[in-house]
N, C-alpha and C positions, 0 to 999 in steps of 0.2 A: 504494500500500500504506500504509494508515494506521499512523502511529507510535502505539504504546501507551504507551511509556515510554522514557526514556533516562537513563543515569547512567555516569559514568567513561568516556565515549567509546563506550559500548555502546548500540546502538539496538535496541529491541524492537518488532516490527511484526506485523500480522496482515493477511491477504488476505480479501476478501469471497468467499463461496461457495467456500471451500477444500475440498480432499479430506480424507478421514479418513486417519489417526487425528487427533484434535484436537491441534493444535500451534501454535507461534508461530515467527517468524523472528527471527534475531539477526544483526546486522551489527556488526563491530568492525574498523575499518581495512579491510584486504583480505580479512579472514576473514568467512565466512558460514556459518550453520548453521540447521537446522530442529530444534526441540526438542519432543518429545512432552510434553503436559501431564500425562498420567497418571503417568509415572515419571521425567520430566525427562531422559530419555535422548535422545541425538542420533539423529535419523532420517537426516540427510544433512548433509554439510559437516564443517567442523572449526573449532575455536576454541582459542586458547591455554589451557593448564590453569588459569591464574589467572582468565581471563575466564570460562571455563565455571563455575568455582567461584562467582564473583559472580552469574552468571545463575541457577545452581541455588539459591543462597541467596535471591535475590530472588523467583524463581518459587515456591519453597516457601512463602514468606510470602503470596503473592498467587494461589495455585492456584485458589481459588474465583472470584476476579475474572477470571482467565484463561479459565476454563470459561464464565463468563457472557459474556465478550467473544466467545469462540468461537461460542456459540449465537447471539449477536447478528449476528455476521458471516455465519453460515450463512443467517440470515433477512434478510440485506441491510439490517440496522439499524445505526444509528450505534454505532461502537466507542468505549468509554469509556476515558479516560486512567487509568493506574494509577500510583500513587506510585512514585518511584524509590527505589533502595537508597541509604540515607544513610550 
């Protein structure tokens, strides 16, 4: 699973040829979640509130890049890195 970005111990990843709806995966310590790109809601899993807040803040800034990577992954193309939250 290619890493898209990482910051503050949070790892953002995407799978190739993934199922709908468009989403990304988050790992933080023992926590894991799948986040919808459209509304940044959790599809599955759980994250601490502070971690989820940071992920939502980051994803709000990079929503267009996330959708671009989603489309690339669906077409089995190279997924591009996205700047971390600073």
